[in-house]
N, C-alpha and C positions, 0 to 999 in steps of 0.2 A: 608631566616631562619634571622632572628635580630641576632645584636652584643645580647650575654647575661652579664646582669649586675653579675658582680664578691660579691652584696649584700649580699649575703644569707650565702657562703664562707665566707665573711670578719664576717659574726655575728659568725662562727663556731669558729674564731679564735681567738674572743670577747671573746669568753668564755671558750677558751684554757688559754685566759689568766689570766681569771676572777677567772680560778679554780685554777693556778702557785699560783698566790699569795696569794688563801686561802688554798694550801698547805704550803705555806713556812711561815705561822704566827698561821700554827695547829700544823708547825710539833717541830720549835725551840729547844725544850729542851728535849725532847723526849728520848727514847732509842732506838739503831740503829734498832732492832727487832724488838718494836713496830713501828716504823717510819715505816718502810718497809710495815710493814701490813697495814698501815693506805693507803698509797701509792699505793699498790696494790688495795685496797678494793674499793678508792676513781678510781683511775684511770679505774677498769671498770666499776663503775657506770656512768663516764665521757662516753668515748667507746660508750657505749648504748645509754645515752641523744646523742651525737653528732650524733651518725647513724638513730637515730629517726630525729633530724635534719638536715643530709644532705641527708633522704631521701625525703622530703620533699621540700625541694632544689631543690634537682632533679625532682621532679614531675612539679615546674614550669616550670624549665630549660628546661624541653622536645618540653614544648608547644608554649614560647618564639617564636614570630613572629611579625618583622615590616614586615611588605606586601609590596613586590614591584611592586604591580600594577598602570599601568601607570596609572598619574592624568588624569579628563576628564577635555579638554580645557571648559570655562566659557564660560555660557549662556546669554541672553539679559535680562533683564527685562523687565515684563510685565503687570506690577501695573499700570502705566499711560496709557498704552493700555487697558487695562479694565476701567480704571475710563473717560474714552472718549467712549467707547461704552455702560459705564450703564450709564453716561449720556440722553441717550433720551430712552433708552433700554422699559422701564418699569412706568408708571401710578404712579403719585404720592400715590396713596394709597394702591398697591401692594406691601408686603410684599420679603424686601431681605436681605441678611445674614442672613439664619434661621441658628441660630443652638444649641445645644441642652448640657445639661450639667446634671451630677444624682445631685438629690437633696435632701440624706436623705432617709430611705430606700421605694422602691415602689412607689419614686417620681422624677419626669423628669422635669427639666427648660428647658424653651422654648424662647429663644431669637431671635428678628427680630425687624429692622429698616424698617422705612415708609417716605419717601422722605416729603407728607405731614404730617400736624400735623390734631389728632384729632378722629383719626381711631379708633375702638376701639378694647382695651385690650384684649383680648380674645380666646382663643384659643377650637376647639372641637376638640373630636377626641372620635376612636373608634377600632375596632377589628377585622372591615370591610371593605373594600373601598366603600367610597360614604356613610357610613352609619353611624353619629356621634352621640351616645347617650351619651355621657357624655360631661360637657363642664367646665373651669373652665374662672377666670377672675384674672386681675392683674393690672400689674401697668405701668407707664412710665417714663421718663427722657429723658435730651438731654443737650447737653451740648457746651461750644464755646469756641475755643481755638485759640486769637486773632481775629482773622478776618472771623475765620474758626464759622459755625454752625453749631452742627450734624443733622437730621435727629428725628425723633422721635424712640426714644430706645423701643422698650415694651419686659417687661419680665412678664412670667406667667409660673405656679408650676402647673403637672399637676398630679391630683393618689391618690388614690392609684392603680396602675399598675400590673396588673400576671406579672411573670420573665418569660425570655424564650420567650414575645409574642410579634409580628409585629401589629403593631398600626400604621394607617391613622389620619391625620392629619390635620388642615386649621388653617389658622390665621388672627385674625382682619377680620372673615368676609368675605377674599378673599373665591375664589374658587376655589385654588388652592390647590392643593393633596399633603403633602409630607408623609414620613413614617420611622417609627423607629422600630429598636428592638429590648428591655430587655434584659437587661445583665440574669447568670442564677441567683439563688436564693445563699440566703446567707447559708453558712457552711463550715467544713473545709473541705470536701475531693471533691467542687465539681469546675470542672475542669475552669479555665477561659484563654482566652488570650485578650491577652493585645498588640496594635501597639504604639509603642516609638517617639517618634521623637523631636525634637528642630529643632530653627533657620534655619527655613519655608523660610521667606522673599516672593518675588512672580519673580521666574525669568524662565527661560525651564527648569532649573532644581527644581526647585519647583515643576514645572506640574509635571513631571515626579516622584516624588517619591510620589505627591499625589497620580498622578495613580496606582503606584501600589501599595499604599496601599488600594486604592479604590478595587482594584483587589485581594486584601487579607483578609480571613475571622476572623473577631476580634470583641471583643465585648466592647474595651472601650479602648479612645486613652489615653494614655499619654504626656500631653507638657509641655517637661525640659522652654521653656521661650524664648524670642525674637519668635517677630509672622509676623508682619506684614512689623517691618524696615521702619515705618513713618516717624521716624526720626522729628517729628515737622510736617513733612505737613500728615495733620489730612486728604484728601482727600482719603490717600495710607489704611489706615485705611475702607476704603469702600473698597475699591478692595479689599484687603484679605479678607475679610469678603465676598466676591461673589467668589474671587478662591476658598474659602475651602467651602465654603455653601452647595455643590452638594454631601461633605464627612462630616459635620459636623454635617449635618440636618438627618443625616441617624443614628447614633449611636456617644453616648453623648464622648464629650472629654472637659477631665479634665486638667487646663493649670497651669502653673504658668508664672511669670513675672521674666522677662531680665533687661538685663541695654538701651536695646536699647526702654523698654515701658518705662522710667522716663518721659521723655522728660519733665523737671521740666524748669520754668522763673523763678528767685527766684522773691521774693515783688506779682509776677502776676497769676503763674500756675504752681498752684501743682503737685508733681510730680503724677503720675499713673490718673490722670485723663482722657485720652481718656480709657486707659485697663482697670478703674475700673467702668467702665459707660457704658463699651462695654461686662465685660466677667467679668458678676457673676456670683462668685464660693460660694459655701455650707459655707460659714466659721460660719456661727453662728451658723450651726444644729451641728459643732463639738467646739463652745465655748470659738472660735477666737475674738478676737477682730477686727480684720481686712481683707479684701480681696486679701490679701497677702500669707495670711498662713493659712491651713485649714487643716484637713481630712477627707476620709470617709471611708466606709467599702463597700466591692465587693464580692461576693464569698467567699471562704476562705484567704481575701486579707485584711490588714488594710494598705492606703497606708496618706503619709503624704508629703503634698505638701508645705514646705519650702522655705520662702523669704530669696535672695541671699542681697538683697539692698535692706531690713531691719532693724531695728537693732537687733542683734543674740548673746548679752555679757549676761551673768547670769542676770544680772539684767531685761531682757529687757523683755513688753511683747511677743514678742515670746519664748523667751527662757521659761518664767513662766508659758505658756498655753504647750508648748511641755513639758514641763515636766508631767503635768496633765494630758494631752491626751494618752503618756506613760504608765504612772502608771494605765489609763482604762481599756490595750490592755489588752487581753484575749485569746491567743495564743490557748487555742484552740479549741477558734469559729475561729480565726484569723491567724493560725497558721504562715502565712505570712504575714512577715513586710517591705513595702517596700518603700522608700522615694527617691523623686522626686525637682531639685531645679536648680539652671542655671550654677553658677561659680564652677565649678569641680573641688574635695578636691586634687585628685590626678590628675596628668596630665603630661604629658612625653614629649608634643610639645612645643615652643619653643613659640606659642602663648598665651597671656594671661596669661603669669606664674606666679604664687605665688597670679592669681588674688581672688583664692578662702581659701589665707590662714588661712585671722584670724577669716572668719566662722567653718572653719574645728577648727584650736585651742580653740575656745569655745565651738564644740555641739561634735565635733566624739566621745569623753569620754561618752555621755549623750547616742547616737546613738549605741555604743559597746554596753555600760554594758543593753541594753534594746536588743541586738541580732537580728538587723538593719539587712535581707538577701542581701540585694541591694540599692543602691545610684545610682540613673542615672541624669546626667547633661549635659546640653550644651555650651554653650559659644563661646569652641574651635570647629573652623568648620572642625572638623575630626573626624573618627572614634577612639575607645582605650573601652579595659575591662582587668580590674587587676583580678588580684587573690585575693580571701581575703587579705583583709591586716587593720592593725592598726600600728597608728603611724610611718606609714612611712618603714615597715618592716612587709611583710608577715607571713597570722598569720591564723590557718583552721580558728577561732573564729570569723573574723575581716568582713567585710564589702566587698561586691565585686559593684567594681566603676564599672560604663561606661559609660561612654561621649559619648553621639548620637549628637551634637549640628551641623550636618550633614546633614539639609535639602534641602540647595539647595538653600542659601542665598545669595545676591549681592555682598555681598565682596570679594564673593571667597572661596577656603580650606588653611584649615593653613596647611604646605604641609611642612613642617619642623619639626623635633623633633629632640630631642637628640640626640646627634652619638651612645651611650652606653643606653640602655634600661634596666629602673627600674628592681629592681628584682621583683615589683610587676607586671609589667605592662604584660601582656600575649599576649595582637593578638593591633596592631596598623597600619593605615593605612590610609592615606588623599583621602576621596573619600564620595562622597552622597551616601547616603544614606538613609535608618530606620532598626525600629527593631520590631520584634514578641515577646512576653515572652508568652510561656504559662505555665498557673501553672496547673501541671496535675491531682494535689490529694495536701495531708498535706503535703507531706513531697520532691514529689521532682515534678521540672520544667526545661525546656530546655527554652536557649536561640539564636535567632539567625538573626545572622546581616545580611540586603539585601544590598548588591553592585549595585551603580546604573550604571550599563557598559552603558556607552550609553545609553538606553533606556532602555537596559533586563535588569528585577530584579534576581541579581543573589546571591546565599548564601556564604558570605565569610567569615564567622566565626559563631560560632556551640559552646555551653558549656550545658550541664546537670551539673544543681543545685538543692542541698539539704537545705531546710529549718535550721537554727540552733532552732531551735524549735521543731525537731525528738530528742528526746535522742538516739534515734540511731546514731545521727550523730557522723559520726569518729572520728568529728574536736576536742569531749571533751575526747577522750584518748588520743588523739595527744597531743592537749594540754597540759592534765595532765601530759605526758611522758617530753616536752621539759619544763617544771618549773618543774619539779621535780629534785632536785638537790642532793647533799651531805650539802645543809646547809638547808636541808626538806622547804624550799619554797613553800608553798601551793599556790593554783590557782590563775592567778589572773584575 
């Protein structure tokens, strides 16, 4: 069991001190009998409020954990081995690096790369193996990066497709058959399972994490940034694409970018050149002006994919888009509201301390006021789950933050946490792994974090989550009790 911060007890002290000042100001000239009555009445009210606050603090404290799991040893990079192996493995016309993503209701975006140019931008598909009774065409592009030139990047959107259906497809006239399964239909009570990961890179631990994800049953993958760890060496983008293709060609991967995707060379190469060329996300469909931030609906969820490395102040395109996007959300149709970004807003690890603070200062209130349920982040190479929190204080109406930047990258684990565990931090462990989010219905979800214990998939943390869209969520009664005091303050 980890150390428990006295943060909430300090908050109680703050209430006591504030009440004492209020009492002193209110009773200076009153008659002693009247003062005593007022004092008793206010004290009784304060005791009720403080007991409610203490109960919430005790609930938080009971489950706080800093895991003492023995950290895994590093494993070698596999990216350069994959580069060498792939150079002569497939003909230049054969699709490589195939991956798919959602592209609006009942449509799927298929992306692949051919080493040679001039091959057709076409996808043939159907619901029976070997029978392709539909087809769609798209576009292609490529990019250069100093002395590197990419292969031809093909992008095709297919649909409309049926929900919960297995499709068979082939790309660019190739005879190689791939298959994917479409997610469940839109609907407030429709169950769906997300695999959640980030900071994968290309190491032996990445291979282990991908194997665990592949063996799990999920509908959509949410990815919190830092994909290939190419860091300017562009062939590592190609090896990463091949590494994840056996999985990412079967289920949609919805990604956002991290710091390792920036790859800017001032005056010569704009930021995110490789990322934007290789990972085209459905930003136009959500009214965004940038591939770096967008949103989409799936089952009963509205997902916000936000950009830690694009402008996010109140005058920025991202903030303005986010305001408009949130204004359109109908929680009766999509009761779950989930955000994904890279640099965490709440982090008790010593690594990357404060990297997300400016974005949090700019956007936390906007997300809080719109009752975002969960925020997934990466960047820190360890796992941490918070209580619902707002402005640094546990709050039953706040956002649950889950840092999942533990996919297996080459930089290794961030193994050092703050000695004192903050009151908002519920579980933290420096191990590689991934998570699964089970949306059960409009009100209830289950989060499970899987540790990579050597090569075994071990459930190390799990929690039941109740959506803030549920009017019967006890959070609302708790907040009303907490803020209602002798001054007659209303809920905020």
